[in-house]
NUZA-872731 format. One record per residue: residue number from 1; residue in three letters; x, y, z negated of N, C-alpha, C in turn. Coordinates in nm, 4 decimals, m for minus. Example, Ala and Ser with C-alpha at 12.3 -4.5 7.8 and 13.67 -1.06 7.14 Angstrom:
2
NODE seq type   n_east  n_north     n_up  ca_east ca_north    ca_up   c_east  c_north     c_up
NODE   1  Ala   1.3190  m0.5690  m0.7800   1.2300  m0.4500  m0.7800   1.3200  m0.3300  m0.7800
NODE   2  Ser   1.2850  m0.2250  m0.7080   1.3670  m0.1060  m0.7140   1.2900   0.0030  m0.7870
//
This chain:
212
NODE seq type   n_east  n_north     n_up  ca_east ca_north    ca_up   c_east  c_north     c_up
NODE   1  Unk  m1.5561  m0.0133   0.9562  m1.5611  m0.1447   1.0199  m1.6006  m0.1304   1.1657
NODE   2  Unk  m1.5670  m0.2303   1.2455  m1.5992  m0.2260   1.3865  m1.7494  m0.2416   1.4062
NODE   3  Unk  m1.8158  m0.1477   1.4766  m1.9582  m0.1620   1.5024  m1.9876  m0.2908   1.5775
NODE   4  Unk  m2.0977  m0.3581   1.5404  m2.1285  m0.4881   1.6007  m2.1388  m0.4804   1.7509
NODE   5  Unk  m2.1955  m0.3729   1.8027  m2.2122  m0.3610   1.9472  m2.0837  m0.3423   2.0231
NODE   6  Unk  m1.9778  m0.3017   1.9498  m1.8500  m0.2768   2.0191  m1.7648  m0.4009   2.0290
NODE   7  Unk  m1.7944  m0.5041   1.9500  m1.7030  m0.6185   1.9423  m1.6893  m0.6913   2.0755
NODE   8  Unk  m1.7975  m0.6970   2.1528  m1.7930  m0.7730   2.2774  m1.7026  m0.7082   2.3814
NODE   9  Unk  m1.6779  m0.5771   2.3682  m1.5992  m0.5081   2.4702  m1.4558  m0.4822   2.4244
NODE  10  Unk  m1.4222  m0.5181   2.3022  m1.2872  m0.4950   2.2542  m1.1921  m0.5983   2.3137
NODE  11  Unk  m1.0683  m0.5577   2.3438  m0.9727  m0.6518   2.4043  m0.9330  m0.7626   2.3069
NODE  12  Unk  m0.9392  m0.8854   2.3542  m0.8959  m0.9969   2.2697  m0.7456  m0.9826   2.2473
NODE  13  Unk  m0.7078  m0.9715   2.1202  m0.5724  m0.9290   2.0851  m0.5042  m1.0304   1.9955
NODE  14  Unk  m0.3780  m1.0587   2.0262  m0.2947  m1.1413   1.9401  m0.1892  m1.0531   1.8753
NODE  15  Unk  m0.1770  m1.0614   1.7444  m0.0716  m0.9920   1.6725   0.0358  m1.0943   1.6377
NODE  16  Unk   0.1540  m1.0789   1.6958   0.2679  m1.1647   1.6641   0.3420  m1.0988   1.5488
NODE  17  Unk   0.3476  m1.1686   1.4351   0.3958  m1.1048   1.3132   0.4981  m1.1897   1.2398
NODE  18  Unk   0.5757  m1.1215   1.1568   0.6636  m1.1898   1.0616   0.5770  m1.2617   0.9588
NODE  19  Unk   0.6169  m1.3810   0.9206   0.5413  m1.4570   0.8222   0.5295  m1.3861   0.6880
NODE  20  Unk   0.6216  m1.2942   0.6582   0.6148  m1.2193   0.5333   0.4997  m1.1198   0.5318
NODE  21  Unk   0.4364  m1.0985   0.6470   0.3256  m1.0033   0.6578   0.1923  m1.0723   0.6806
NODE  22  Unk   0.1901  m1.2055   0.6759   0.0690  m1.2795   0.7110  m0.0475  m1.2463   0.6196
NODE  23  Unk  m0.0261  m1.2492   0.4885  m0.1344  m1.2241   0.3936  m0.1943  m1.0852   0.4161
NODE  24  Unk  m0.1072  m0.9872   0.4384  m0.1537  m0.8497   0.4545  m0.2291  m0.8302   0.5855
NODE  25  Unk  m0.1785  m0.8889   0.6941  m0.2465  m0.8751   0.8224  m0.3811  m0.9453   0.8194
NODE  26  Unk  m0.3886  m1.0611   0.7591  m0.5161  m1.1321   0.7477  m0.6154  m1.0529   0.6642
NODE  27  Unk  m0.5666  m0.9841   0.5606  m0.6546  m0.9012   0.4786  m0.7127  m0.7864   0.5601
NODE  28  Unk  m0.6316  m0.7247   0.6450  m0.6798  m0.6155   0.7294  m0.7845  m0.6665   0.8285
NODE  29  Unk  m0.7577  m0.7809   0.8906  m0.8535  m0.8387   0.9849  m0.9858  m0.8681   0.9148
NODE  30  Unk  m0.9772  m0.9303   0.7982  m1.0978  m0.9690   0.7244  m1.1765  m0.8462   0.6777
NODE  31  Unk  m1.1065  m0.7484   0.6239  m1.1720  m0.6300   0.5704  m1.2474  m0.5533   0.6781
NODE  32  Unk  m1.1927  m0.5529   0.7989  m1.2536  m0.4779   0.9080  m1.3485  m0.5609   0.9938
NODE  33  Unk  m1.3521  m0.6923   0.9696  m1.4372  m0.7759   1.0530  m1.3935  m0.7773   1.1977
NODE  34  Unk  m1.2623  m0.7753   1.2203  m1.2100  m0.7679   1.3565  m1.2080  m0.9074   1.4195
NODE  35  Unk  m1.3159  m0.9437   1.4817  m1.3230  m1.0752   1.5456  m1.2430  m1.0795   1.6752
NODE  36  Unk  m1.2001  m0.9646   1.7242  m1.1218  m0.9616   1.8485  m0.9727  m0.9794   1.8239
NODE  37  Unk  m0.9307  m0.9878   1.6962  m0.7884  m0.9941   1.6618  m0.7548  m1.1294   1.6009
NODE  38  Unk  m0.6489  m1.1920   1.6522  m0.5952  m1.3146   1.5933  m0.4492  m1.2921   1.5560
NODE  39  Unk  m0.3996  m1.3794   1.4709  m0.2650  m1.3645   1.4174  m0.1809  m1.4877   1.4476
NODE  40  Unk  m0.0571  m1.4655   1.4919   0.0408  m1.5737   1.5094   0.1674  m1.5322   1.4364
NODE  41  Unk   0.2089  m1.6112   1.3379   0.3236  m1.5742   1.2555   0.4458  m1.6597   1.2870
NODE  42  Unk   0.5596  m1.5958   1.2819   0.6877  m1.6650   1.2893   0.7417  m1.6828   1.1485
NODE  43  Unk   0.8282  m1.7808   1.1255   0.8765  m1.8066   0.9894   0.9465  m1.6853   0.9287
NODE  44  Unk   0.9127  m1.6562   0.8040   0.9727  m1.5414   0.7362   1.1238  m1.5563   0.7228
NODE  45  Unk   1.1728  m1.6805   0.7157   1.3170  m1.6993   0.6961   1.3996  m1.6684   0.8204
NODE  46  Unk   1.3340  m1.6298   0.9302   1.4100  m1.5790   1.0450   1.4908  m1.4545   1.0076
NODE  47  Unk   1.4526  m1.3889   0.9001   1.5285  m1.2712   0.8558   1.6711  m1.3087   0.8181
NODE  48  Unk   1.6932  m1.4351   0.7875   1.8297  m1.4790   0.7588   1.9143  m1.4904   0.8850
NODE  49  Unk   1.8461  m1.4996   1.0005   1.9150  m1.5061   1.1291   1.8459  m1.4101   1.2255
NODE  50  Unk   1.8575  m1.2790   1.2039   1.7807  m1.1816   1.2825   1.8079  m1.1870   1.4318
NODE  51  Unk   1.9238  m1.2404   1.4706   1.9523  m1.2498   1.6141   1.8561  m1.3450   1.6849
NODE  52  Unk   1.7882  m1.4298   1.6088   1.6932  m1.5249   1.6682   1.5517  m1.4672   1.6814
NODE  53  Unk   1.5271  m1.3559   1.6144   1.3917  m1.3000   1.6144   1.3451  m1.2602   1.7550
NODE  54  Unk   1.4246  m1.1871   1.8336   1.3734  m1.1407   1.9635   1.3232  m1.2525   2.0541
NODE  55  Unk   1.3996  m1.3592   2.0695   1.3560  m1.4653   2.1600   1.2414  m1.5470   2.1012
NODE  56  Unk   1.2374  m1.5569   1.9680   1.1229  m1.6242   1.9059   0.9945  m1.5460   1.9317
NODE  57  Unk   1.0028  m1.4134   1.9225   0.8874  m1.3285   1.9525   0.8502  m1.3402   2.0998
NODE  58  Unk   0.9507  m1.3403   2.1873   0.9233  m1.3532   2.3310   0.8471  m1.4827   2.3596
NODE  59  Unk   0.8879  m1.5901   2.2932   0.8202  m1.7175   2.3149   0.6730  m1.7107   2.2795
NODE  60  Unk   0.6390  m1.6477   2.1669   0.4992  m1.6354   2.1275   0.4220  m1.5458   2.2235
NODE  61  Unk   0.4867  m1.4424   2.2715   0.4212  m1.3538   2.3677   0.3856  m1.4309   2.4944
NODE  62  Unk   0.4797  m1.5081   2.5449   0.4551  m1.5803   2.6701   0.3525  m1.6919   2.6529
NODE  63  Unk   0.3474  m1.7506   2.5348   0.2428  m1.8492   2.5078   0.1041  m1.7863   2.5127
NODE  64  Unk   0.0980  m1.6571   2.4806  m0.0313  m1.5877   2.4731  m0.0806  m1.5387   2.6089
NODE  65  Unk   0.0067  m1.5351   2.7086  m0.0324  m1.4842   2.8392  m0.1494  m1.5650   2.8948
NODE  66  Unk  m0.2489  m1.4942   2.9443  m0.3656  m1.5591   3.0022  m0.4726  m1.5932   2.9006
NODE  67  Unk  m0.4369  m1.5936   2.7730  m0.5356  m1.6242   2.6685  m0.5798  m1.4993   2.5928
NODE  68  Unk  m0.4963  m1.3961   2.5966  m0.5267  m1.2708   2.5281  m0.5085  m1.1545   2.6246
NODE  69  Unk  m0.5927  m1.0536   2.6066  m0.5816  m0.9345   2.6902  m0.4695  m0.8428   2.6417
NODE  70  Unk  m0.4397  m0.8521   2.5133  m0.3385  m0.7635   2.4565  m0.2591  m0.8395   2.3511
NODE  71  Unk  m0.1285  m0.8118   2.3471  m0.0416  m0.8688   2.2441   0.0287  m0.7535   2.1739
NODE  72  Unk   0.0302  m0.7575   2.0418   0.0984  m0.6567   1.9611   0.2045  m0.7258   1.8759
NODE  73  Unk   0.3047  m0.6501   1.8339   0.4140  m0.7063   1.7544   0.4202  m0.6378   1.6187
NODE  74  Unk   0.4041  m0.7159   1.5140   0.4096  m0.6644   1.3776   0.5426  m0.7047   1.3140
NODE  75  Unk   0.6455  m0.6389   1.3597   0.7822  m0.6543   1.3087   0.8460  m0.5170   1.3055
NODE  76  Unk   0.9361  m0.4945   1.2110   1.0285  m0.3837   1.2240   1.1416  m0.4277   1.3157
NODE  77  Unk   1.2437  m0.3446   1.3256   1.3622  m0.3910   1.3990   1.4258  m0.5075   1.3249
NODE  78  Unk   1.4197  m0.5035   1.1927   1.4576  m0.6175   1.1075   1.5980  m0.6699   1.1335
NODE  79  Unk   1.6903  m0.5779   1.1590   1.8288  m0.6183   1.1738   1.8666  m0.6741   1.3087
NODE  80  Unk   1.7786  m0.6580   1.4096   1.8109  m0.7116   1.5421   1.8954  m0.6159   1.6251
NODE  81  Unk   1.9233  m0.4987   1.5711   2.0088  m0.4038   1.6419   1.9515  m0.3563   1.7739
NODE  82  Unk   1.8204  m0.3430   1.7812   1.7556  m0.2967   1.9035   1.7205  m0.4069   2.0011
NODE  83  Unk   1.7653  m0.5307   1.9751   1.7375  m0.6406   2.0681   1.5880  m0.6711   2.0762
NODE  84  Unk   1.5173  m0.6611   1.9630   1.3732  m0.6874   1.9656   1.3020  m0.5861   2.0533
NODE  85  Unk   1.3374  m0.4604   2.0426   1.2723  m0.3586   2.1244   1.3010  m0.3791   2.2728
NODE  86  Unk   1.4181  m0.4268   2.3052   1.4477  m0.4540   2.4464   1.3596  m0.5673   2.4989
NODE  87  Unk   1.3427  m0.6715   2.4203   1.2550  m0.7814   2.4610   1.1118  m0.7327   2.4766
NODE  88  Unk   1.0638  m0.6532   2.3819   0.9266  m0.6042   2.3888   0.9055  m0.5133   2.5077
NODE  89  Unk   1.0063  m0.4336   2.5413   0.9968  m0.3487   2.6600   0.9863  m0.4338   2.7859
NODE  90  Unk   1.0660  m0.5396   2.7922   1.0610  m0.6301   2.9079   0.9261  m0.7007   2.9186
NODE  91  Unk   0.8658  m0.7296   2.8043   0.7390  m0.8035   2.8036   0.6172  m0.7110   2.8039
NODE  92  Unk   0.6398  m0.5804   2.7911   0.5288  m0.4864   2.7914   0.4424  m0.4941   2.6674
NODE  93  Unk   0.5056  m0.5138   2.5507   0.4325  m0.5309   2.4252   0.4686  m0.4175   2.3290
NODE  94  Unk   0.3679  m0.3664   2.2607   0.3861  m0.2564   2.1663   0.4202  m0.3100   2.0276
NODE  95  Unk   0.5134  m0.2417   1.9610   0.5539  m0.2771   1.8246   0.5116  m0.1673   1.7280
NODE  96  Unk   0.4792  m0.2050   1.6050   0.4527  m0.1061   1.5023   0.5780  m0.0220   1.4802
NODE  97  Unk   0.5615   0.1064   1.4558   0.6761   0.1941   1.4375   0.7419   0.1688   1.3026
NODE  98  Unk   0.8731   0.1752   1.3009   0.9468   0.1594   1.1764   1.0588   0.0593   1.1898
NODE  99  Unk   1.1664   0.0848   1.1163   1.2824  m0.0047   1.1209   1.2588  m0.1316   1.0408
NODE 100  Unk   1.1674  m0.1248   0.9449   1.1421  m0.2386   0.8566   1.0062  m0.2194   0.7914
NODE 101  Unk   0.9612  m0.3225   0.7191   0.8275  m0.3169   0.6606   0.8177  m0.2104   0.5523
NODE 102  Unk   0.9269  m0.1768   0.4841   0.9214  m0.0718   0.3837   0.8744   0.0594   0.4473
NODE 103  Unk   0.9240   0.0857   0.5668   0.8916   0.2115   0.6336   0.7475   0.2151   0.6808
NODE 104  Unk   0.6976   0.1056   0.7402   0.5602   0.1163   0.7878   0.4573   0.0925   0.6780
NODE 105  Unk   0.4971   0.0378   0.5642   0.4070   0.0357   0.4494   0.3987   0.1746   0.3865
NODE 106  Unk   0.5134   0.2333   0.3549   0.5166   0.3620   0.2849   0.4815   0.4787   0.3756
NODE 107  Unk   0.5077   0.4634   0.5057   0.4981   0.5750   0.5988   0.6368   0.6322   0.6195
NODE 108  Unk   0.6673   0.6725   0.7409   0.8038   0.7161   0.7732   0.8480   0.8337   0.6872
NODE 109  Unk   0.7611   0.9332   0.6710   0.7985   1.0509   0.5934   0.8205   1.0193   0.4475
NODE 110  Unk   0.7300   0.9409   0.3881   0.7424   0.9048   0.2469   0.8654   0.8178   0.2234
NODE 111  Unk   0.8917   0.7241   0.3144   1.0087   0.6395   0.2950   1.1371   0.7211   0.3058
NODE 112  Unk   1.1426   0.8133   0.4006   1.2616   0.8979   0.4144   1.2843   0.9798   0.2873
NODE 113  Unk   1.1744   1.0294   0.2289   1.1864   1.1070   0.1059   1.2374   1.0199  m0.0093
NODE 114  Unk   1.1857   0.8971  m0.0184   1.2322   0.8044  m0.1212   1.3811   0.7758  m0.1060
NODE 115  Unk   1.4213   0.7503   0.0177   1.5626   0.7179   0.0431   1.6521   0.8382   0.0139
NODE 116  Unk   1.6088   0.9558   0.0556   1.6906   1.0751   0.0329   1.7017   1.1065  m0.1159
NODE 117  Unk   1.5944   1.0812  m0.1904   1.5959   1.1100  m0.3335   1.6915   1.0178  m0.4082
NODE 118  Unk   1.6982   0.8926  m0.3646   1.7879   0.7963  m0.4291   1.8258   0.6860  m0.3317
NODE 119  Unk   1.9403   0.7029  m0.2614   1.9835   0.5996  m0.1658   2.0047   0.4627  m0.2308
NODE 120  Unk   2.0386   0.4612  m0.3589   2.0638   0.3348  m0.4262   1.9362   0.2707  m0.4778
NODE 121  Unk   1.8406   0.2504  m0.3868   1.7115   0.1935  m0.4239   1.6956   0.0555  m0.3620
NODE 122  Unk   1.6539  m0.0402  m0.4430   1.6208  m0.1737  m0.3959   1.4691  m0.1819  m0.3883
NODE 123  Unk   1.4170  m0.2107  m0.2675   1.2724  m0.2080  m0.2454   1.2128  m0.3482  m0.2530
NODE 124  Unk   1.0948  m0.3540  m0.3109   1.0176  m0.4770  m0.3154   0.8803  m0.4532  m0.2547
NODE 125  Unk   0.8395  m0.5401  m0.1646   0.7009  m0.5439  m0.1203   0.6281  m0.6488  m0.2050
NODE 126  Unk   0.4974  m0.6599  m0.1871   0.4242  m0.7630  m0.2608   0.4786  m0.9017  m0.2285
NODE 127  Unk   0.5118  m0.9240  m0.1025   0.5671  m1.0542  m0.0626   0.6972  m1.0820  m0.1368
NODE 128  Unk   0.7846  m0.9835  m0.1447   0.9133  m1.0039  m0.2107   0.8967  m1.0236  m0.3615
NODE 129  Unk   0.7959  m0.9593  m0.4187   0.7695  m0.9821  m0.5609   0.7259  m1.1267  m0.5828
NODE 130  Unk   0.6341  m1.1743  m0.4992   0.5844  m1.3113  m0.5148   0.6964  m1.4146  m0.5003
NODE 131  Unk   0.7936  m1.3836  m0.4161   0.8993  m1.4804  m0.3868   1.0358  m1.4335  m0.4375
NODE 132  Unk   1.0343  m1.3502  m0.5417   1.1589  m1.2912  m0.5917   1.2593  m1.3973  m0.6343
NODE 133  Unk   1.2151  m1.4961  m0.7099   1.3085  m1.5986  m0.7573   1.3716  m1.6751  m0.6419
NODE 134  Unk   1.2885  m1.7134  m0.5435   1.3400  m1.7923  m0.4322   1.4304  m1.7100  m0.3418
NODE 135  Unk   1.3894  m1.5864  m0.3108   1.4622  m1.5078  m0.2114   1.5786  m1.4284  m0.2686
NODE 136  Unk   1.5646  m1.3810  m0.3911   1.6689  m1.2965  m0.4492   1.7529  m1.3748  m0.5497
NODE 137  Unk   1.6895  m1.4291  m0.6524   1.7677  m1.4966  m0.7574   1.8379  m1.6201  m0.7020
NODE 138  Unk   1.7603  m1.7127  m0.6452   1.8211  m1.8341  m0.5911   1.8888  m1.8068  m0.4565
NODE 139  Unk   1.8283  m1.7192  m0.3766   1.8841  m1.6895  m0.2447   2.0237  m1.6303  m0.2516
NODE 140  Unk   2.0474  m1.5491  m0.3545   2.1805  m1.4888  m0.3721   2.2688  m1.5688  m0.4671
NODE 141  Unk   2.2160  m1.6795  m0.5164   2.2958  m1.7646  m0.6048   2.3085  m1.7128  m0.7469
NODE 142  Unk   2.2211  m1.6187  m0.7866   2.2316  m1.5610  m0.9203   2.1903  m1.6591  m1.0299
NODE 143  Unk   2.1111  m1.7597  m0.9918   2.0756  m1.8619  m1.0903   2.1964  m1.9459  m1.1272
NODE 144  Unk   2.2884  m1.9640  m1.0337   2.4082  m2.0450  m1.0565   2.5284  m1.9608  m1.0994
NODE 145  Unk   2.5300  m1.8363  m1.0514   2.6441  m1.7490  m1.0796   2.5931  m1.6109  m1.1214
NODE 146  Unk   2.5389  m1.5996  m1.2418   2.4855  m1.4707  m1.2865   2.5900  m1.3606  m1.2929
NODE 147  Unk   2.7161  m1.3989  m1.2965   2.8219  m1.2984  m1.3005   2.8304  m1.2171  m1.1717
NODE 148  Unk   2.7623  m1.2644  m1.0667   2.7627  m1.1921  m0.9390   2.6632  m1.0766  m0.9349
NODE 149  Unk   2.5813  m1.0644  m1.0388   2.4786  m0.9603  m1.0394   2.5376  m0.8218  m1.0148
NODE 150  Unk   2.6472  m0.7911  m1.0835   2.7104  m0.6612  m1.0660   2.7668  m0.6402  m0.9268
NODE 151  Unk   2.8177  m0.7481  m0.8665   2.8704  m0.7371  m0.7308   2.7604  m0.7028  m0.6309
NODE 152  Unk   2.6443  m0.7650  m0.6496   2.5340  m0.7420  m0.5567   2.4607  m0.6103  m0.5828
NODE 153  Unk   2.4406  m0.5782  m0.7095   2.3500  m0.4682  m0.7428   2.4159  m0.3545  m0.8210
NODE 154  Unk   2.5475  m0.3569  m0.8313   2.6166  m0.2538  m0.9070   2.5994  m0.1138  m0.8541
NODE 155  Unk   2.5725  m0.1002  m0.7241   2.5559   0.0329  m0.6659   2.4104   0.0775  m0.6572
NODE 156  Unk   2.3196  m0.0066  m0.7050   2.1777   0.0311  m0.7083   2.1448   0.0955  m0.8433
NODE 157  Unk   2.0462   0.1831  m0.8420   2.0039   0.2492  m0.9655   1.8586   0.2198  m1.0009
NODE 158  Unk   1.7782   0.1816  m0.9021   1.6368   0.1588  m0.9318   1.5768   0.0565  m0.8367
NODE 159  Unk   1.4641  m0.0001  m0.8796   1.3778  m0.0824  m0.7957   1.2492  m0.0042  m0.7724
NODE 160  Unk   1.2060   0.0026  m0.6471   1.0767   0.0627  m0.6149   0.9877  m0.0453  m0.5551
NODE 161  Unk   0.8767  m0.0703  m0.6210   0.7781  m0.1659  m0.5706   0.6792  m0.0903  m0.4839
NODE 162  Unk   0.6830  m0.1164  m0.3541   0.5853  m0.0616  m0.2607   0.4666  m0.1577  m0.2623
NODE 163  Unk   0.3629  m0.1211  m0.3343   0.2533  m0.2139  m0.3641   0.1421  m0.2039  m0.2614
NODE 164  Unk   0.1151  m0.3154  m0.1934   0.0091  m0.3166  m0.0934  m0.1293  m0.3320  m0.1557
NODE 165  Unk  m0.1378  m0.3994  m0.2692  m0.2658  m0.4186  m0.3361  m0.2519  m0.3807  m0.4838
NODE 166  Unk  m0.3642  m0.3499  m0.5451  m0.3650  m0.3202  m0.6880  m0.3833  m0.4510  m0.7636
NODE 167  Unk  m0.2774  m0.4964  m0.8273  m0.2778  m0.6259  m0.8941  m0.1881  m0.6158  m1.0174
NODE 168  Unk  m0.2468  m0.6083  m1.1374  m0.1654  m0.5922  m1.2587  m0.0608  m0.7017  m1.2761
NODE 169  Unk  m0.0968  m0.8258  m1.2407  m0.0011  m0.9355  m1.2555   0.1183  m0.9167  m1.1634
NODE 170  Unk   0.0915  m0.8716  m1.0420   0.1995  m0.8483  m0.9463   0.2865  m0.7311  m0.9914
NODE 171  Unk   0.2236  m0.6277  m1.0443   0.2989  m0.5123  m1.0948   0.3890  m0.5536  m1.2103
NODE 172  Unk   0.3371  m0.6388  m1.2982   0.4177  m0.6871  m1.4103   0.5349  m0.7702  m1.3612
NODE 173  Unk   0.5122  m0.8521  m1.2599   0.6204  m0.9335  m1.2037   0.7271  m0.8457  m1.1397
NODE 174  Unk   0.6848  m0.7377  m1.0742   0.7810  m0.6451  m1.0129   0.8650  m0.5772  m1.1203
NODE 175  Unk   0.8007  m0.5361  m1.2290   0.8746  m0.4737  m1.3386   0.9733  m0.5724  m1.4006
NODE 176  Unk   0.9320  m0.6986  m1.4121   1.0211  m0.8011  m1.4658   1.1398  m0.8242  m1.3735
NODE 177  Unk   1.1165  m0.8160  m1.2421   1.2257  m0.8323  m1.1463   1.3276  m0.7196  m1.1627
NODE 178  Unk   1.2789  m0.5970  m1.1815   1.3700  m0.4841  m1.2020   1.4514  m0.5037  m1.3300
NODE 179  Unk   1.3849  m0.5503  m1.4345   1.4556  m0.5755  m1.5604   1.5609  m0.6841  m1.5414
NODE 180  Unk   1.5271  m0.7866  m1.4633   1.6239  m0.8949  m1.4370   1.7487  m0.8400  m1.3686
NODE 181  Unk   1.7293  m0.7385  m1.2843   1.8424  m0.6801  m1.2124   1.9099  m0.5686  m1.2919
NODE 182  Unk   1.8518  m0.5315  m1.4064   1.9101  m0.4261  m1.4884   1.8922  m0.2882  m1.4300
NODE 183  Unk   1.7807  m0.2666  m1.3567   1.7582  m0.1405  m1.2883   1.6295  m0.0735  m1.3361
NODE 184  Unk   1.6235   0.0574  m1.3208   1.5010   0.1313  m1.3501   1.3916   0.0867  m1.2535
NODE 185  Unk   1.2683   0.1092  m1.2918   1.1548   0.0586  m1.2129   1.0548   0.1688  m1.1825
NODE 186  Unk   1.0080   0.1689  m1.0567   0.8988   0.2562  m1.0158   0.8031   0.1765  m0.9280
NODE 187  Unk   0.6765   0.2135  m0.9340   0.5765   0.1517  m0.8471   0.5117   0.2592  m0.7623
NODE 188  Unk   0.5028   0.2351  m0.6333   0.4405   0.3286  m0.5401   0.3334   0.2548  m0.4604
NODE 189  Unk   0.2053   0.2817  m0.4862   0.1008   0.2149  m0.4078   0.1025   0.2637  m0.2633
NODE 190  Unk   0.0974   0.1705  m0.1696   0.0980   0.2059  m0.0274  m0.0312   0.1666   0.0431
NODE 191  Unk  m0.0997   0.0634  m0.0072  m0.2135   0.0105   0.0655  m0.1689  m0.0563   0.1941
NODE 192  Unk  m0.2649  m0.0766   0.2831  m0.2379  m0.1451   0.4101  m0.2658  m0.0544   0.5290
NODE 193  Unk  m0.2689   0.0754   0.5024  m0.3051   0.1699   0.6076  m0.2130   0.1685   0.7277
NODE 194  Unk  m0.0827   0.1464   0.7054   0.0096   0.1462   0.8177  m0.0227   0.0375   0.9184
NODE 195  Unk  m0.0508  m0.0825   0.8684  m0.0860  m0.1934   0.9566  m0.2209  m0.1683   1.0225
NODE 196  Unk  m0.3190  m0.1253   0.9437  m0.4536  m0.1036   0.9972  m0.4533   0.0029   1.1059
NODE 197  Unk  m0.3809   0.1117   1.0843  m0.3740   0.2182   1.1855  m0.3139   0.1666   1.3149
NODE 198  Unk  m0.2057   0.0899   1.3025  m0.1378   0.0371   1.4204  m0.2323  m0.0451   1.5069
NODE 199  Unk  m0.3016  m0.1407   1.4464  m0.3910  m0.2276   1.5231  m0.5112  m0.1495   1.5736
NODE 200  Unk  m0.5670  m0.0614   1.4914  m0.6848   0.0150   1.5315  m0.6541   0.1038   1.6511
NODE 201  Unk  m0.5429   0.1735   1.6477  m0.5085   0.2642   1.7570  m0.4831   0.1888   1.8865
NODE 202  Unk  m0.4342   0.0659   1.8752  m0.4011  m0.0112   1.9951  m0.5211  m0.0840   2.0542
NODE 203  Unk  m0.6266  m0.1049   1.9745  m0.7347  m0.1915   2.0238  m0.8741  m0.1318   2.0148
NODE 204  Unk  m0.8948  m0.0279   1.9326  m1.0286   0.0272   1.9142  m1.0476   0.1551   1.9940
NODE 205  Unk  m1.1687   0.1811   2.0417  m1.1956   0.3076   2.1101  m1.1810   0.4238   2.0135
NODE 206  Unk  m1.1451   0.5403   2.0651  m1.1243   0.6573   1.9809  m1.2444   0.6882   1.8939
NODE 207  Unk  m1.2162   0.7159   1.7678  m1.3235   0.7510   1.6764  m1.3864   0.6340   1.6047
NODE 208  Unk  m1.3546   0.5101   1.6432  m1.4114   0.3940   1.5749  m1.3507   0.3837   1.4354
NODE 209  Unk  m1.4316   0.3746   1.3309  m1.3761   0.3690   1.1947  m1.3133   0.2343   1.1643
NODE 210  Unk  m1.2242   0.2335   1.0681  m1.1591   0.1114   1.0235  m1.1260   0.1260   0.8765
NODE 211  Unk  m1.0937   0.0151   0.8119  m1.0622   0.0160   0.6696  m0.9226  m0.0361   0.6469
NODE 212  Unk  m0.8598   0.0154   0.5391  m0.7239  m0.0289   0.5024  m0.7189  m0.0589   0.3537
//
């Protein structure tokens, strides 16, 4: 945790994040007692229109100017084709490393190994498990047209739940989601270390401990 004497000198920081990461980022802030960090989330459904993400992020960054000493971006590239990174470069804002949340949850090396072992993997985060029916079943129209299941998932072989927290109910829901899709199931605990490391390295003095 951040030493009490260090809090007054830490840069007041805003993390601009995808709404799908809000619960996890708030947990990291709370666990570490980071009073110097605040969170501003954009709607998670921007993923349906990734071309809108860069300018939406830019807007939040510019709103923060003069009120925060540092702004960080908690997004992957998320299908923006490099446009988000160009905006962040123009605004002088650092982004967490990774093309998507699967990569920065699992870690780049572990995610690459998972992908290489089985490219036909459908990944679930805790957020996606909680909203599986809305985002996958109803979002893809499988509730109305179950015959489309094979069209969408015929080339997948497994579901991997990248679990941020240890929660038996959530694990059971993830397994049920895999069964609904007719795929094998694996669970890989990731914790929140990727997010915690990113914020700690950007805002804490070297050697200051943190929790994930």
